[in-house]
Backbone as CSV, one residue per row, in Angstrom:
resi,resn,N_x,N_y,N_z,CA_x,CA_y,CA_z,C_x,C_y,C_z
1,MET,1.836,2.291,25.783,2.108,4.041,25.575,3.403,3.630,25.687
2,ILE,3.709,5.363,24.400,4.934,5.729,23.840,5.684,6.556,25.123
3,ASN,7.020,6.343,24.667,7.655,7.021,26.085,9.175,7.552,25.822
4,GLN,9.336,7.602,24.445,9.732,9.115,23.732,9.971,10.305,23.428
5,LEU,11.061,10.971,23.326,10.985,12.006,22.317,11.032,11.263,20.741
6,LEU,11.032,11.433,19.532,11.502,11.013,18.233,11.422,12.302,17.555
7,ARG,12.434,12.000,17.085,13.749,12.357,16.082,13.565,11.521,14.946
8,PHE,13.447,12.228,13.440,13.449,11.506,12.560,14.634,11.721,11.098
9,GLU,14.575,10.889,10.342,15.886,10.997,9.073,15.327,11.786,8.258
10,PRO,15.905,13.172,8.027,15.821,14.113,7.002,15.424,13.469,5.319
11,ILE,14.387,13.388,4.787,14.311,13.430,2.992,14.368,14.371,2.054
12,LEU,15.816,14.546,2.020,16.454,15.353,1.121,16.252,14.721,-0.486
13,LYS,15.448,16.342,-0.467,15.062,16.622,-2.231,16.419,17.486,-3.416
14,SER,16.516,16.389,-4.371,16.781,17.433,-5.560,16.477,18.536,-6.398
15,LYS,16.174,20.112,-6.331,15.022,20.482,-7.022,16.130,21.032,-8.750
16,ILE,15.415,21.618,-9.329,15.837,22.607,-10.307,16.560,23.900,-10.010
17,TRP,15.810,24.246,-8.577,15.870,25.599,-8.147,16.630,25.479,-6.861
18,GLY,17.188,23.928,-5.880,17.384,24.087,-4.922,19.160,24.913,-4.793
19,GLY,19.562,24.944,-3.351,21.100,25.159,-3.306,22.173,24.779,-2.491
20,GLU,22.115,25.145,-1.920,24.078,24.381,-0.542,23.267,25.043,0.588
21,LYS,22.312,25.820,0.668,21.646,26.184,2.557,21.174,25.518,2.756
22,LEU,20.538,24.394,2.843,20.722,23.250,3.370,21.857,21.967,4.826
23,GLN,22.694,22.250,3.607,24.105,21.531,3.718,24.459,22.520,5.022
24,THR,25.014,23.501,4.218,25.758,24.405,4.611,25.030,25.324,5.960
25,LEU,24.360,26.465,5.983,23.894,26.575,6.878,22.612,25.829,7.900
26,LEU,21.903,24.599,8.083,21.189,23.971,8.284,22.101,22.553,8.629
27,ASN,23.468,21.949,7.969,24.243,20.971,8.135,23.206,19.308,7.805
28,LYS,22.875,19.516,6.532,21.839,18.401,6.247,22.868,17.601,5.875
29,LYS,22.608,16.061,6.043,24.540,15.143,5.644,24.549,15.201,4.097
30,SER,24.401,15.711,2.275,24.194,15.201,1.256,25.126,14.903,0.127
31,ASP,25.689,13.906,-0.355,26.240,14.317,-1.680,24.987,14.906,-2.897
32,LYS,24.151,14.685,-2.788,23.751,15.398,-3.694,23.437,16.860,-3.783
33,LYS,23.300,17.374,-5.622,23.534,18.865,-5.521,22.072,19.428,-5.789
34,ASP,22.412,20.711,-5.387,20.963,21.312,-5.681,19.612,20.882,-4.418
35,ILE,20.284,20.731,-3.523,19.452,20.268,-2.115,17.822,22.061,-2.072
36,GLY,16.697,21.273,-2.498,15.596,22.490,-2.578,14.601,21.983,-1.005
37,GLU,14.774,20.614,-0.606,13.668,20.011,0.495,14.441,19.851,1.379
38,SER,14.461,19.787,2.595,14.604,18.951,3.712,13.081,18.222,4.161
39,TRP,12.747,17.351,3.952,11.242,16.816,4.707,11.775,16.448,5.840
40,GLU,11.301,17.035,6.957,12.158,17.093,8.290,10.601,15.370,9.130
41,ILE,9.357,16.024,8.236,8.387,14.321,9.417,7.224,15.080,7.725
42,SER,6.991,13.274,7.507,6.385,13.250,6.441,5.427,11.859,6.661
43,ASP,4.451,11.761,5.934,3.705,10.388,5.724,2.777,10.472,3.877
44,VAL,3.842,11.462,3.552,2.984,11.120,2.013,3.833,9.687,1.579
45,ASP,2.918,9.031,0.807,3.224,7.938,0.464,4.274,8.023,-0.449
46,GLY,5.394,7.049,-0.115,6.635,7.033,-0.937,7.850,7.818,-0.458
47,ASP,7.337,8.307,0.763,7.852,9.135,1.550,7.691,9.189,3.225
48,VAL,7.972,8.351,3.334,7.396,8.159,4.944,8.586,8.050,6.158
49,SER,8.610,9.111,6.978,9.718,9.152,7.685,10.173,8.034,8.499
50,ILE,11.345,7.942,8.715,12.066,6.383,9.540,12.576,7.594,10.356
51,ILE,12.265,6.901,12.047,12.389,7.454,13.344,14.153,7.283,13.121
52,SER,14.850,8.272,13.893,16.811,8.339,14.246,16.753,8.193,15.500
53,ASN,15.749,7.614,16.088,17.370,7.962,17.577,15.924,7.083,18.632
54,GLY,16.815,6.779,19.663,15.849,5.798,21.140,15.892,4.092,20.742
55,ASP,15.277,3.843,21.487,14.573,2.451,21.134,13.709,2.541,19.454
56,LEU,12.975,3.620,20.023,12.246,3.349,18.228,12.756,3.505,16.238
57,LYS,13.868,3.940,17.186,15.197,3.777,15.732,15.018,3.197,14.912
58,GLY,14.588,3.439,13.599,14.562,2.558,12.454,13.108,2.108,11.929
59,VAL,11.628,2.123,13.146,11.135,2.286,12.604,9.983,3.805,12.148
60,SER,9.041,3.499,10.792,8.815,4.647,10.133,7.185,4.847,10.815
61,LEU,7.204,6.236,10.428,5.969,7.273,10.893,4.974,6.554,10.984
62,LYS,4.496,6.151,10.027,3.323,5.118,9.673,3.174,4.133,10.321
63,ASP,4.529,3.271,10.969,4.145,2.001,11.584,4.290,2.697,12.908
64,LEU,4.357,3.715,13.150,4.507,3.952,14.463,3.018,4.468,15.229
65,ILE,2.130,5.108,13.689,1.143,5.750,14.351,-0.169,4.426,14.311
66,LYS,0.165,3.504,13.493,-0.624,1.981,13.764,-0.207,1.394,14.618
67,GLU,1.284,1.803,15.230,0.932,0.474,16.584,0.518,1.648,17.928
68,PHE,0.932,3.019,17.467,0.306,3.549,19.345,-0.626,4.394,19.208
69,LYS,-0.891,5.058,18.022,-2.453,5.530,17.620,-2.307,6.548,18.257
70,GLN,-3.625,7.183,19.089,-3.777,8.397,19.315,-2.708,8.573,20.780
71,ASP,-2.329,7.659,21.016,-0.620,7.718,21.908,0.058,9.057,20.897
72,VAL,-0.037,8.954,20.259,0.994,9.874,18.743,0.252,11.051,18.583
73,LEU,-0.907,10.587,17.687,-1.795,11.602,17.457,-2.531,12.565,18.605
74,GLY,-3.017,12.126,19.570,-3.556,12.993,20.470,-6.184,12.203,19.703
75,GLU,-6.466,11.824,20.663,-7.408,11.238,20.743,-8.619,11.924,19.314
76,LYS,-8.217,13.034,19.227,-9.403,14.198,18.548,-8.365,14.095,16.823
77,VAL,-7.182,14.544,16.848,-6.508,13.925,15.393,-6.480,12.393,15.483
78,TYR,-6.307,11.925,15.802,-6.696,10.367,15.021,-7.932,10.032,15.033
79,HIS,-8.966,10.528,15.687,-10.901,10.624,15.620,-10.416,11.208,13.972
80,ILE,-10.342,11.983,13.658,-9.950,13.561,12.233,-9.454,12.088,11.043
81,PHE,-8.273,11.687,11.662,-6.683,11.191,10.395,-7.117,9.912,10.087
82,GLN,-7.223,9.043,11.628,-6.953,8.064,11.861,-5.385,7.546,11.462
83,GLU,-4.795,6.690,10.826,-4.152,6.118,11.216,-3.266,7.082,9.810
84,LYS,-2.598,8.504,9.572,-2.384,9.159,8.854,-1.844,10.138,9.197
85,PHE,-0.764,10.394,9.051,0.058,11.938,10.212,-0.472,12.732,8.998
86,PRO,-1.246,14.541,9.515,-1.734,15.094,9.069,-1.063,16.582,8.674
87,LEU,0.676,16.453,9.043,1.169,17.447,8.290,2.217,16.811,7.908
88,LEU,2.951,18.062,6.535,4.495,17.718,6.118,5.324,19.075,7.269
89,ILE,6.442,18.558,7.480,7.249,19.536,7.826,8.362,19.521,7.406
90,LYS,8.601,20.843,6.905,10.587,20.766,5.532,10.439,22.112,6.408
91,PHE,12.094,22.183,5.421,13.143,23.138,5.124,13.302,23.256,4.223
92,ILE,13.182,24.685,3.327,13.184,24.697,2.023,14.123,25.966,1.315
93,ASP,15.464,25.554,0.336,16.261,26.464,0.304,16.192,27.178,-1.430
94,ALA,15.975,27.887,-1.826,15.492,28.458,-3.150,16.902,28.967,-3.548
95,LYS,17.434,28.494,-4.178,18.805,28.725,-4.887,18.113,30.034,-6.003
96,LYS,16.862,29.363,-6.772,16.613,30.154,-7.382,14.939,29.822,-7.452
97,LYS,14.274,31.163,-8.370,12.863,31.257,-7.668,12.207,29.986,-7.657
98,LEU,11.114,30.406,-7.593,10.487,28.336,-7.618,9.345,28.745,-8.806
99,SER,8.611,27.401,-8.988,7.171,28.282,-10.066,6.614,29.007,-9.434
100,LEU,5.437,29.721,-10.132,4.331,30.379,-9.800,3.237,29.822,-9.705
101,GLN,2.134,29.112,-8.894,1.777,27.793,-8.216,1.219,28.095,-7.594
102,VAL,0.158,27.493,-7.646,-1.063,27.031,-6.065,-1.692,25.750,-6.144
103,HIS,-2.074,25.821,-5.149,-2.249,24.137,-4.541,-3.826,24.321,-4.055
104,PRO,-4.607,23.047,-4.682,-6.158,22.872,-4.307,-6.859,22.954,-3.201
105,ASN,-7.800,22.989,-2.770,-8.209,22.929,-1.213,-8.260,21.494,-1.251
106,ASP,-9.183,20.787,-0.073,-9.316,19.430,0.428,-10.653,19.092,-0.725
107,VAL,-11.735,20.297,-0.643,-12.709,19.184,-1.548,-11.839,19.165,-2.926
108,LEU,-11.567,20.469,-3.975,-11.067,19.807,-5.258,-10.083,18.359,-5.148
109,ALA,-9.132,18.619,-4.192,-7.767,18.111,-3.720,-8.447,16.158,-4.050
110,GLN,-9.451,16.383,-3.164,-10.231,15.340,-2.630,-11.109,14.312,-4.230
111,ARG,-11.634,15.398,-5.000,-12.036,15.139,-5.624,-11.060,14.709,-7.257
112,ARG,-9.886,15.146,-7.436,-8.979,15.531,-8.316,-8.477,14.594,-8.067
113,HIS,-7.460,14.417,-7.058,-6.266,13.337,-6.736,-6.579,12.474,-4.915
114,ASN,-7.879,12.462,-4.972,-7.984,11.609,-3.910,-7.333,12.079,-2.875
115,SER,-6.611,13.131,-2.534,-5.753,13.413,-1.403,-6.287,15.132,-0.562
116,LEU,-5.589,15.288,0.417,-5.676,16.442,1.127,-5.689,17.520,0.351
117,GLY,-6.180,18.807,0.242,-5.819,19.654,-0.062,-4.001,20.936,0.369
118,LYS,-3.912,21.532,0.320,-2.286,22.160,0.454,-2.807,23.460,1.168
119,THR,-3.102,23.523,2.452,-2.515,25.087,2.915,-1.268,25.073,4.187
120,GLU,-0.460,26.057,3.888,0.764,26.101,4.112,1.141,27.191,4.857
121,MET,2.534,26.879,5.745,2.959,28.709,5.918,4.195,28.535,5.953
122,TRP,4.976,29.628,6.141,6.397,29.651,5.671,6.987,31.036,7.148
123,TYR,7.849,30.616,7.049,8.875,31.489,7.951,10.168,31.235,7.998
124,ILE,10.773,32.323,7.479,12.066,32.366,6.727,12.991,33.363,7.543
125,VAL,13.671,31.637,7.525,15.002,31.541,8.106,16.128,32.453,8.399
126,ASN,16.551,32.456,6.741,17.180,32.913,6.397,16.799,33.694,4.845
127,SER,17.349,35.227,4.170,17.330,35.383,3.302,17.898,36.072,2.523
128,ASP,18.235,36.273,1.295,19.594,37.409,0.459,19.107,38.609,1.072
129,LYS,20.549,39.945,0.685,19.109,41.229,0.436,18.452,41.035,-0.571
130,LYS,17.670,41.897,-0.304,16.443,42.305,-1.734,15.761,40.958,-1.959
131,SER,15.477,40.032,-1.399,14.660,38.282,-1.723,12.961,39.682,-1.907
132,LYS,12.350,37.977,-2.396,10.982,38.734,-2.556,10.099,37.696,-2.772
133,MET,8.844,37.054,-2.255,8.372,36.458,-1.960,6.961,36.953,-3.313
134,ILE,6.621,36.144,-3.882,5.374,36.946,-5.132,4.500,35.849,-4.207
135,VAL,3.318,36.163,-3.047,2.039,36.211,-2.433,0.766,36.886,-2.936
136,GLY,-0.173,35.940,-3.501,-1.359,36.327,-3.615,-1.210,37.587,-4.792
137,PHE,-2.935,38.162,-4.715,-2.674,39.708,-6.068,-2.794,40.954,-5.225
138,SER,-2.454,41.536,-6.121,-2.393,43.241,-5.995,-3.715,43.689,-5.507
139,GLU,-3.978,43.015,-6.123,-6.124,43.790,-7.080,-6.409,42.559,-7.399
140,GLU,-8.197,42.339,-6.921,-9.186,41.819,-6.819,-8.978,41.706,-8.706
141,THR,-9.027,40.145,-8.867,-8.668,40.121,-10.359,-10.071,38.358,-10.360
142,ASP,-10.020,38.006,-11.858,-10.576,37.785,-12.160,-10.739,36.086,-12.944
143,LYS,-10.594,35.015,-13.245,-10.138,33.769,-14.163,-9.954,34.784,-15.380
144,LYS,-10.863,35.048,-16.220,-10.685,35.822,-17.457,-9.014,37.122,-17.538
145,SER,-9.825,37.784,-16.880,-8.256,38.773,-16.905,-7.378,38.082,-16.580
146,PHE,-6.526,37.518,-15.692,-5.555,37.135,-14.704,-4.828,35.485,-16.516
147,LEU,-6.097,34.916,-16.772,-5.663,34.451,-18.389,-5.338,35.103,-19.389
148,GLU,-5.513,36.259,-19.597,-4.881,37.331,-20.757,-3.522,37.805,-19.900
149,THR,-2.928,37.820,-18.823,-1.687,38.810,-18.003,-0.893,37.376,-18.473
150,ILE,-1.381,35.893,-18.472,-1.038,34.661,-18.631,-0.479,34.683,-19.819
151,ASN,-1.482,34.754,-20.983,-1.272,34.370,-22.429,-0.080,35.026,-22.881
152,SER,0.238,36.440,-22.206,0.302,38.275,-23.079,1.925,37.387,-22.172
153,GLY,2.340,36.581,-21.420,3.694,37.008,-21.076,4.262,37.943,-19.977
154,ASN,2.897,38.407,-19.301,2.557,39.038,-18.273,2.076,38.632,-16.883
155,GLU,2.523,37.793,-16.590,2.280,37.358,-15.151,2.656,37.268,-13.702
156,LEU,3.410,38.742,-13.816,3.459,39.547,-12.358,2.715,41.002,-12.396
157,GLU,1.983,40.972,-14.299,1.300,42.239,-13.722,0.182,42.222,-12.162
158,LEU,-0.467,41.512,-12.344,-1.379,41.367,-10.967,-1.352,41.046,-9.970
159,LEU,0.189,40.317,-9.625,0.076,39.746,-8.636,1.183,40.608,-7.146
160,ASN,0.866,40.627,-6.219,1.383,40.898,-5.323,3.291,40.966,-4.563
161,ILE,4.052,41.573,-4.638,5.520,41.133,-4.187,5.957,41.355,-3.106
162,ASP,6.178,40.588,-1.651,7.356,40.931,-0.319,8.245,41.424,-0.471
163,TYR,9.332,42.114,-0.409,10.674,41.346,0.235,10.649,41.271,1.274
164,VAL,11.472,40.866,1.623,11.407,39.589,2.756,12.467,39.261,3.547
165,LYS,11.981,39.691,5.207,13.809,39.082,5.730,13.622,38.606,7.001
166,LYS,14.193,37.790,7.482,14.491,36.368,8.871,13.590,37.141,9.738
167,GLY,12.255,36.446,9.784,11.411,36.220,11.145,9.840,36.532,10.160
168,ASP,10.123,37.214,9.128,8.810,36.949,8.424,7.659,35.852,8.338
169,THR,6.728,36.559,8.518,6.175,34.470,8.413,4.233,34.756,7.392
170,PHE,4.404,33.795,5.954,3.252,34.022,6.060,2.061,32.585,5.945
171,LEU,0.875,32.456,6.167,-0.144,31.687,5.765,-0.214,31.725,4.337
172,VAL,-0.627,30.528,3.915,-0.711,30.249,2.262,-1.633,29.872,2.272
173,PRO,-2.886,30.150,2.387,-4.138,29.126,2.428,-4.220,27.887,0.955
174,ALA,-4.767,27.433,0.609,-5.051,26.780,-0.325,-5.508,27.230,-1.360
175,GLY,-5.427,27.422,-2.113,-6.408,28.538,-3.338,-5.552,30.237,-3.896
176,ARG,-4.449,30.422,-2.777,-3.438,31.717,-3.467,-2.637,31.347,-3.930
177,ILE,-2.490,32.608,-5.015,-1.161,32.100,-6.011,0.013,32.339,-4.939
178,HIS,1.371,31.934,-5.705,2.652,32.412,-4.963,3.878,31.757,-5.324
179,ALA,5.232,32.076,-5.008,6.053,32.173,-5.780,6.998,32.287,-4.875
180,ILE,7.755,31.445,-4.321,9.375,31.653,-3.528,10.335,32.258,-3.869
181,GLY,10.850,33.144,-3.852,11.875,34.022,-4.124,13.326,33.146,-4.715
182,LYS,14.233,33.644,-5.021,15.299,33.126,-4.708,16.495,33.429,-3.567
183,GLY,16.731,33.235,-3.155,17.664,33.606,-1.930,17.307,33.354,-0.705
184,ILE,16.179,32.487,-0.780,15.079,32.014,0.737,15.716,31.005,1.300
185,LEU,15.897,31.214,2.579,15.201,29.838,3.204,14.570,29.882,4.407
186,LEU,13.507,28.797,4.074,12.484,28.638,5.436,12.386,27.599,5.619
187,ALA,10.976,27.585,6.639,10.433,26.848,7.169,9.010,26.538,6.704
188,GLU,8.740,25.572,6.282,7.312,25.379,5.665,6.835,24.067,6.780
189,ILE,5.666,24.674,7.138,4.211,23.568,7.559,3.229,23.654,6.650
190,GLN,3.181,22.387,6.292,1.384,22.492,6.020,1.092,21.303,5.613
191,GLU,-0.779,20.866,5.108,-1.078,19.853,5.505,-0.154,18.445,4.446
192,THR,-0.475,17.401,4.848,-0.015,16.427,4.289,-0.483,16.211,2.668
193,SER,0.085,16.814,2.002,-0.144,17.043,0.442,1.071,17.118,-0.659
194,ASP,1.550,16.494,-1.563,2.482,16.905,-2.322,1.259,17.201,-3.346
195,VAL,0.187,17.959,-4.387,-0.406,18.234,-5.267,-0.362,19.916,-5.619
196,THR,0.411,20.271,-6.200,0.819,21.348,-6.331,0.158,21.789,-8.319
197,TYR,-0.211,22.718,-8.658,-0.480,23.313,-9.820,0.513,24.171,-10.521
198,ARG,1.492,23.895,-10.825,2.261,24.723,-11.973,1.609,25.827,-13.040
199,ILE,1.707,27.384,-12.556,0.910,28.367,-13.797,2.335,28.486,-14.237
200,SER,3.256,28.827,-14.387,4.401,29.514,-14.515,5.675,28.990,-14.168
201,ASP,6.852,28.490,-15.129,8.125,28.141,-14.631,9.066,29.359,-15.404
202,TRP,8.905,30.258,-15.452,9.525,31.397,-16.202,10.275,30.499,-17.398
203,ASN,9.799,29.885,-18.262,10.320,29.560,-19.650,12.141,28.761,-18.799
204,ARG,11.819,28.274,-18.064,12.912,28.001,-17.830,13.406,25.986,-18.193
205,LYS,14.536,25.620,-18.526,14.524,24.324,-18.682,15.494,23.630,-17.767
206,ASP,14.913,21.997,-17.402,16.240,21.406,-16.779,17.737,20.698,-17.088
207,VAL,17.728,20.130,-16.419,19.361,19.655,-17.027,18.964,19.153,-18.423
208,ASN,18.027,18.109,-18.495,17.807,17.877,-19.978,17.353,18.487,-21.587
209,GLY,17.008,19.962,-20.792,16.716,20.624,-21.714,15.237,20.755,-22.195
210,ARG,14.861,20.195,-21.224,13.072,20.174,-21.329,12.436,21.116,-20.220
211,LYS,11.047,21.772,-20.499,10.427,22.586,-19.679,10.042,21.356,-18.879
212,ARG,9.374,21.783,-17.855,8.395,21.419,-16.974,6.877,21.105,-17.615
213,ASP,6.216,20.715,-17.140,5.188,20.936,-17.330,4.747,21.222,-16.049
214,LEU,3.426,21.968,-16.858,2.759,23.059,-16.538,1.197,22.488,-16.151
215,HIS,0.335,23.060,-15.312,-1.358,22.507,-15.431,-2.170,23.971,-14.761
216,LEU,-1.960,24.059,-15.960,-2.835,25.964,-15.965,-4.332,25.685,-16.086
217,ASP,-4.748,25.154,-16.908,-6.038,24.464,-17.510,-6.617,23.962,-15.320
218,LEU,-6.025,23.033,-15.171,-6.357,22.620,-13.207,-6.420,24.094,-12.279
219,ALA,-5.230,24.830,-12.312,-4.630,25.608,-11.727,-6.259,26.991,-11.334
220,LEU,-6.428,27.342,-12.634,-7.772,28.020,-13.115,-8.862,28.569,-12.109
221,ASP,-9.542,26.873,-12.326,-10.448,26.425,-10.732,-9.850,26.445,-9.317
222,ALA,-8.706,26.681,-9.134,-8.150,26.481,-7.861,-7.891,27.332,-7.468
223,ILE,-7.708,28.671,-7.958,-7.449,30.350,-7.694,-8.371,30.681,-7.100
224,ASP,-8.084,31.145,-5.564,-8.677,32.631,-5.224,-8.478,33.724,-5.548
225,TYR,-9.028,34.644,-6.011,-8.439,36.005,-6.762,-8.752,36.777,-6.949
226,SER,-8.888,37.107,-5.442,-9.701,37.987,-3.995,-8.190,38.626,-3.815
227,ALA,-8.072,39.689,-3.172,-6.637,40.858,-2.643,-6.730,41.178,-1.101
228,LYS,-5.611,40.635,-0.685,-5.452,41.319,0.435,-4.469,42.598,0.725
229,SER,-4.475,43.224,1.421,-3.898,44.504,1.726,-2.251,44.305,2.268
230,ASN,-2.125,43.311,2.740,-1.354,42.641,4.039,-1.164,40.502,4.224
231,TYR,-0.170,40.842,3.356,-0.025,38.892,2.951,0.882,38.108,4.616
232,LYS,1.602,38.822,5.042,2.110,38.654,5.954,1.615,38.698,7.306
233,ALA,2.063,36.837,8.246,1.337,37.622,9.269,2.092,38.252,10.475
234,GLU,1.128,38.610,11.449,1.776,39.905,12.262,1.248,38.998,13.375
235,TYR,2.835,39.273,14.007,2.738,38.698,15.658,4.222,39.647,16.171
236,GLN,3.588,38.945,17.904,4.965,39.565,18.220,5.762,38.724,19.158
237,LYS,7.280,38.941,18.892,8.012,38.127,19.412,8.654,38.513,20.801
238,LYS,7.856,38.143,21.755,8.412,38.043,23.297,9.050,37.399,23.788
239,LYS,9.886,37.170,24.505,10.696,36.254,25.174,10.624,35.296,26.068
240,ASN,10.743,34.459,25.939,10.764,33.471,27.421,8.368,33.112,27.329
241,ASN,8.374,33.907,25.935,6.505,33.138,25.979,6.118,32.930,25.177
242,PRO,5.350,31.505,24.539,4.939,31.705,23.139,4.414,32.992,22.407
243,SER,4.357,32.997,21.188,3.251,33.982,20.669,3.414,33.565,18.716
244,ASN,1.825,33.779,19.130,0.775,32.855,17.864,1.620,33.705,16.788
245,ILE,1.450,32.846,15.889,1.507,33.405,14.404,0.522,33.057,13.820
246,VAL,0.124,31.738,13.851,-0.723,31.418,12.944,-1.844,29.875,13.615
247,ASP,-3.044,30.606,13.540,-4.272,29.966,14.161,-4.677,29.297,13.247
248,CYS,-5.211,28.660,12.787,-6.734,28.033,11.363,-6.456,26.484,11.709
249,LYS,-7.446,26.103,10.985,-8.132,24.832,11.535,-6.991,23.869,10.980
250,TYR,-6.093,23.659,9.766,-5.044,22.712,9.980,-4.389,22.263,10.984
251,PHE,-3.735,24.101,11.369,-2.340,23.745,12.500,-2.130,25.228,12.818
252,THR,-2.048,25.057,14.053,-1.400,26.164,15.209,0.057,26.334,15.531
253,THR,0.725,27.612,14.538,2.197,27.892,15.128,2.443,28.994,16.264
254,ASN,2.966,28.919,17.056,3.640,29.988,17.974,5.330,29.991,17.663
255,PHE,5.637,31.081,18.396,6.981,31.317,17.900,7.282,31.300,19.524
256,LEU,8.078,30.722,19.854,9.545,31.299,20.844,10.092,31.160,21.058
257,HIS,10.967,32.274,21.104,12.093,32.871,21.924,12.850,32.840,22.936
258,LEU,13.108,31.838,22.990,13.930,31.552,24.747,15.210,31.436,25.342
259,THR,15.042,32.837,26.365,16.851,33.185,26.506,16.761,32.578,28.136
260,LYS,16.334,31.823,28.451,16.316,31.130,29.629,16.337,29.411,29.689
261,ASN,16.270,28.673,30.689,15.156,27.460,30.688,13.786,27.532,30.905
262,TYR,13.272,26.892,30.214,11.408,26.841,30.093,10.798,25.482,30.349
263,THR,10.067,25.479,31.003,9.404,24.014,30.700,7.855,24.209,29.643
264,VAL,7.576,23.352,29.026,6.238,23.300,28.471,5.737,22.203,28.548
265,GLU,4.323,22.581,28.948,3.962,21.546,29.483,2.084,21.608,28.333
266,HIS,1.556,20.489,28.200,0.503,20.239,27.249,-0.601,19.551,27.338
267,PHE,-0.848,19.766,28.645,-1.990,18.901,29.390,-3.606,19.763,28.690
268,ASP,-3.306,20.997,28.051,-4.180,21.879,27.709,-4.641,21.233,25.774
269,LYS,-4.204,20.483,25.934,-3.532,19.498,24.321,-3.912,19.051,23.582
270,ASP,-4.614,18.218,22.953,-4.950,16.870,22.990,-4.424,16.658,20.916
271,SER,-3.240,16.724,20.934,-2.615,16.668,19.742,-0.855,16.177,19.887
272,PHE,-0.170,15.604,19.311,0.950,15.550,19.010,1.587,16.939,18.845
273,VAL,3.072,17.490,19.369,3.709,18.749,18.824,5.028,18.700,18.745
274,ILE,5.034,19.599,17.265,6.509,19.449,16.800,7.202,20.634,17.005
275,TYR,8.816,20.711,17.580,9.300,21.653,17.351,10.647,21.526,16.162
276,MET,10.255,22.733,15.819,11.790,23.198,15.160,12.379,24.248,15.205
277,CYS,13.851,23.948,15.378,14.796,24.774,15.362,15.250,26.199,14.610
278,VAL,14.940,26.908,14.548,14.949,28.209,13.316,16.316,29.585,14.001
279,GLU,16.808,28.400,15.049,18.009,29.624,15.375,18.988,29.053,16.914
280,GLY,20.257,29.100,16.787,20.431,28.668,17.930,20.376,26.933,18.822
281,THR,20.461,26.606,19.783,20.528,25.244,20.098,19.576,25.128,21.594
282,ALA,19.109,24.108,21.429,17.792,23.649,22.685,17.843,22.033,23.288
283,ILE,18.350,21.504,24.128,18.246,20.517,24.947,16.619,20.251,25.203
284,PHE,16.088,19.132,25.158,14.872,18.601,25.289,15.124,17.569,26.362
285,LYS,14.484,17.790,27.605,14.309,16.674,28.667,13.516,16.151,28.531
286,TYR,13.079,14.912,28.906,12.142,13.705,29.217,11.842,12.872,30.049
287,GLU,12.267,12.144,31.163,12.578,11.588,32.234,14.230,11.289,32.209
288,ASN,14.333,11.063,31.847,16.005,10.288,31.804,16.408,9.818,30.600
289,GLN,15.919,11.523,29.594,16.641,11.066,28.048,16.726,12.853,28.004
290,GLN,17.680,12.621,26.915,17.673,14.033,26.716,18.499,14.461,24.673
291,GLU,17.058,15.108,24.159,17.905,15.456,22.682,18.174,16.489,22.751
292,LYS,19.130,16.776,21.559,20.026,18.310,21.250,19.350,18.707,19.819
293,LEU,18.876,19.918,20.021,17.858,20.216,18.785,18.959,21.649,18.350
294,GLU,19.476,21.524,17.064,20.548,22.541,16.733,19.379,23.250,15.181
295,MET,19.831,24.626,14.763,19.401,25.133,13.747,18.843,23.976,12.536
296,GLY,17.931,24.283,12.204,17.811,23.432,11.233,17.070,21.996,11.808
297,GLU,16.691,21.770,12.817,16.713,20.536,13.239,15.197,19.932,13.736
298,THR,14.192,19.289,14.131,13.321,19.176,13.773,12.978,17.765,15.074
299,ILE,12.070,17.788,15.987,11.583,16.543,16.998,9.973,16.855,17.331
300,LEU,9.552,15.573,17.036,8.088,15.643,17.558,7.867,14.616,18.745
301,ILE,7.198,15.549,19.598,6.454,14.952,21.107,4.866,14.837,21.072
302,PRO,5.183,13.588,21.358,3.678,12.503,21.085,2.861,13.242,21.956
303,ALA,1.407,12.537,21.695,0.244,14.045,22.413,0.229,13.304,24.097
304,CYS,0.872,11.938,24.020,0.602,11.768,25.462,2.408,12.004,26.799
305,ILE,2.767,12.288,25.991,3.544,12.938,26.400,3.395,14.648,27.225
306,LYS,3.055,14.755,28.140,2.142,16.310,28.641,3.267,17.242,29.096
307,LYS,5.151,16.785,29.768,5.793,18.082,30.250,6.967,17.906,29.798
308,VAL,7.724,18.869,29.054,9.163,18.360,28.517,9.906,19.592,28.944
309,ASP,11.049,19.737,29.514,12.140,20.835,30.332,12.818,20.541,28.825
310,ILE,13.095,22.116,28.794,14.198,22.688,27.281,15.313,23.844,28.006
311,ILE,15.915,23.663,27.704,17.535,23.600,28.386,18.094,24.660,27.240
312,VAL,18.308,26.187,27.325,18.741,26.646,26.387,19.653,27.595,26.563
313,ALA,20.570,28.754,26.250,21.227,29.632,26.158,20.500,30.923,25.305
314,ASN,20.387,30.205,23.909,18.907,31.296,23.263,18.980,30.652,21.967
315,ALA,17.477,30.463,21.729,17.002,29.500,20.324,15.607,30.111,20.324
316,LYS,15.536,30.092,19.205,14.417,29.898,18.440,13.634,29.333,17.916
317,LEU,12.362,28.641,18.363,11.550,27.545,18.175,10.407,27.717,17.529
318,LEU,10.040,27.235,16.691,8.899,27.057,16.549,7.580,26.094,16.968
319,GLU,6.665,26.081,17.166,6.096,25.398,18.056,4.759,24.987,16.829
320,VAL,4.249,23.451,17.140,2.923,23.598,15.964,2.637,22.055,16.603
321,TYR,1.288,22.276,16.507,0.047,21.361,17.134,-0.943,21.700,16.417
322,ILE,-2.018,20.702,16.453,-3.457,21.126,16.177,-4.568,20.642,17.035
323,LYS,-5.145,22.101,16.867,-6.562,22.358,18.162,-7.410,21.365,17.963
């Protein structure tokens, strides 16, 4: 049985659109420039997280699950995913806007890439004034009409654009077209997949003067061409009680604004539980160990640990698990 709270070394990735906020606001340590992503917990091949604390320091997430199995994941989660961790947890800093893109669903991703699809959600940790997101279509359309706008250079014509602020949240199911805008720092929770179809990269070039590859032919069959009246997830921000933000088959995410000490009990869950600190500081205490979590840090509670005390003055956390 595993008997410790788990922290991991962040995997930092330079991006053409990355900036400095992961270092300056979230205190990520790196000599790299243009850091766009911090992979907090990952089981993506080639980018598997390594435990950074306790007796298991230096052990990979993959080896951890191989040894402890359902003690880490939970019995039902282990039954479905076996020795694969099902979620990829990130912080993203978009100094410049990301490409216009879409992710395939599980069926399409399995057929084309032998991969899970990619449903994801975003929580806005920090944003510049007038920062905005592209999420979905402003009106229902079809493949032919959308392709015409792309070919004519009018990519934005049919797309929904939302101005964002700290605390705004979006669920982005596989198939929903999107682009994170410049000046946005966010937490991302997603299926374990790194499959992205770029539709437009705004004609930009990399440091070598080359344009990045586009995948329009693959994207057209992956896109959901329907439209919604509102793409932001609506949720209550109660103090000292979990507020549900997203509840889908891939993950459940709750928002916790804690202004006093709090005990979390997970006897009703057959899953690991992840906490991402998006503001303030929290100390997680379990038996004779404690882990201090500051803004921009992440901790994983194995499924076999059902009760943890959280000591806070003021903290905002995202709580993530699989139902």
